[in-house]
C-alpha positions as CSV (number, residue, x, y, z in Angstrom):
1,M,128.0,92.2,100.9
2,S,127.1,94.5,97.8
3,K,127.0,93.5,94.2
4,E,128.5,95.4,91.4
5,I,125.5,96.2,89.2
6,I,126.6,95.0,85.5
7,N,124.6,96.8,82.5
8,R,124.8,93.3,79.9
9,V,123.1,95.2,77.4
10,A,125.6,98.1,77.2
11,N,128.7,95.5,77.2
12,S,127.2,92.9,74.5
13,K,128.3,93.1,71.1
14,L,124.5,93.4,69.7
15,E,124.6,95.7,66.9
16,T,121.0,97.8,66.9
17,I,119.2,99.0,63.5
18,D,116.4,101.3,63.9
19,L,114.6,101.6,60.8
20,E,113.5,105.0,61.9
21,S,117.0,106.3,60.9
22,F,116.0,105.7,57.6
23,I,113.3,108.2,56.9
24,S,114.2,111.5,55.4
25,N,113.2,114.2,57.5
26,N,112.0,116.1,53.8
27,E,108.6,117.0,54.1
28,R,106.1,115.0,52.5
29,E,103.1,117.1,50.6
30,T,100.1,115.5,48.3
31,F,99.3,117.0,45.2
32,D,95.4,116.7,44.7
33,L,94.7,116.9,40.5
34,K,91.2,117.6,42.0
35,K,91.8,120.9,42.2
36,W,92.3,121.4,38.3
37,L,89.3,119.8,37.4
38,K,86.1,121.4,36.6
39,N,83.4,121.5,39.4
40,D,86.1,118.8,40.9
41,L,84.9,116.0,38.4
42,V,85.9,116.8,35.0
43,L,89.2,116.8,33.4
44,I,89.3,119.5,30.6
45,E,92.8,119.0,28.9
46,K,93.3,122.3,27.6
47,D,92.9,123.9,31.1
48,F,94.7,121.2,32.8
49,R,97.9,121.2,30.4
50,E,97.5,125.0,30.9
51,N,97.0,125.0,34.6
52,A,100.2,122.3,34.7
53,K,102.3,124.7,32.3
54,N,102.0,127.8,34.7
55,H,102.2,126.2,37.6
56,N,105.0,126.9,40.4
57,W,106.8,123.8,40.5
58,K,109.5,125.2,42.0
59,Q,107.5,125.4,45.5
60,Y,107.9,121.5,45.8
61,N,111.8,121.6,46.0
62,N,113.4,119.9,49.2
63,K,109.6,118.0,49.4
64,F,108.7,114.5,48.6
65,I,105.5,114.5,46.8
66,S,102.5,112.2,46.7
67,I,100.2,112.5,43.4
68,V,96.6,111.6,44.1
69,C,93.0,112.8,42.8
70,S,91.1,112.9,46.2
71,N,87.6,112.5,44.8
72,D,85.6,109.8,42.5
73,A,86.8,111.8,39.2
74,I,87.8,109.4,36.2
75,I,91.6,110.5,35.6
76,P,93.0,109.4,32.7
77,D,96.6,108.0,33.3
78,W,97.8,110.8,31.0
79,A,97.2,113.5,33.2
80,F,98.8,111.6,36.3
81,L,101.6,111.1,34.0
82,L,101.8,114.8,32.7
83,I,102.2,115.8,36.6
84,S,104.9,113.3,37.1
85,S,106.8,115.1,34.0
86,F,107.1,118.4,35.8
87,F,108.3,117.3,38.8
88,K,111.1,115.1,37.2
89,K,111.7,117.9,35.0
90,E,112.6,120.1,38.3
91,E,114.2,116.6,39.8
92,I,111.3,116.5,42.7
93,K,111.8,113.1,44.4
94,H,107.5,111.9,43.9
95,V,104.9,109.1,43.6
96,I,101.8,108.4,41.6
97,G,100.1,107.3,45.0
98,S,99.3,107.7,48.4
99,L,101.7,109.3,51.1
100,E,101.7,105.7,52.4
101,L,103.4,104.4,49.1
102,L,105.4,107.2,48.8
103,E,106.8,106.6,52.6
104,N,107.3,102.6,51.4
105,I,109.5,103.7,48.5
106,L,111.4,106.1,50.2
107,I,112.5,104.0,53.2
108,N,112.9,100.7,50.9
109,E,115.2,103.2,48.4
110,A,117.3,104.3,51.7
111,I,117.8,100.3,52.9
112,N,118.5,99.1,49.3
113,D,121.0,102.1,49.1
114,Y,122.6,101.0,52.5
115,D,125.8,99.4,53.1
116,F,125.3,96.7,55.7
117,S,128.6,95.2,55.1
118,K,129.5,96.3,58.7
119,Y,127.0,93.8,60.2
120,Q,129.1,90.7,58.8
121,N,129.0,87.9,61.0
122,K,127.3,90.3,63.7
123,A,124.1,89.9,66.2
124,V,121.8,92.5,65.0
125,I,119.1,93.4,66.9
126,I,116.1,95.5,64.9
127,K,114.6,98.2,67.0
128,G,111.1,97.4,67.6
129,C,109.8,100.8,68.9
130,S,109.9,103.8,66.8
131,G,108.4,107.5,67.1
132,K,107.8,107.7,63.7
133,F,105.6,105.5,60.8
134,V,107.6,102.4,59.6
135,P,105.9,100.5,56.7
136,K,105.8,96.8,57.5
137,S,107.1,96.2,54.0
138,S,110.3,97.6,55.3
139,Y,111.2,95.4,57.3
140,S,110.6,92.7,54.9
141,A,113.4,94.8,52.6
142,L,115.5,95.0,55.9
143,I,115.7,91.4,56.4
144,D,116.4,91.2,52.5
145,K,119.4,92.9,52.7
146,L,120.0,92.0,56.6
147,Q,119.6,88.1,56.6
148,P,122.9,86.8,53.8
149,T,125.1,89.4,56.1
150,A,124.5,89.3,59.9
151,K,125.3,86.2,61.9
152,S,121.6,86.3,63.7
153,I,118.9,88.7,63.5
154,L,116.5,89.1,66.9
155,F,113.6,92.1,66.7
156,G,112.6,94.4,69.6
157,E,114.7,96.0,72.7
158,A,118.0,94.8,73.7
159,C,116.4,93.5,77.4
160,S,113.4,91.9,75.7
161,S,113.8,91.0,72.3
162,V,112.6,88.2,70.1
163,P,114.7,85.7,67.9
164,I,114.0,86.2,64.1
165,Y,116.8,84.6,62.3
166,K,120.5,82.8,63.5
167,H,122.7,81.4,60.8
168,S,123.1,77.9,60.7
169,K,126.4,76.1,60.7
170,K,126.9,73.9,57.7
């Protein structure tokens, strides 16, 4: 006697959230202030401002930019702000800090902008495996938005998930 194999995972009412879907495909690039320093160490204000004024900022359109100085030079804060203002003028998404910080900000903004109402009173599983880098802080931002809405939250894959939260009946 053969029994029909039933895919209970496919038939479940679990809603899946993949944090990877919150990651934009726009290219990321680092803007390194070091290239505009004399001997890679000394910032000369006149030269720095001239470089900024004459730089082709449009080459960064549709990219996300992290602004850093990759060496141990002591850079005044105004230099980072000046570069930031040029990116802002061209409406180019940027952050003063590392690519990892940029990724954190981008995903957290996407989570904050997302409408989670479709998960109202539903069982939700947060996908555990991802092909792209997902910052740990993004999981915290996701829980912050999802927990007030979902009936329950699991983490992992539907076939082997870990319970995270279950709405208590009061």
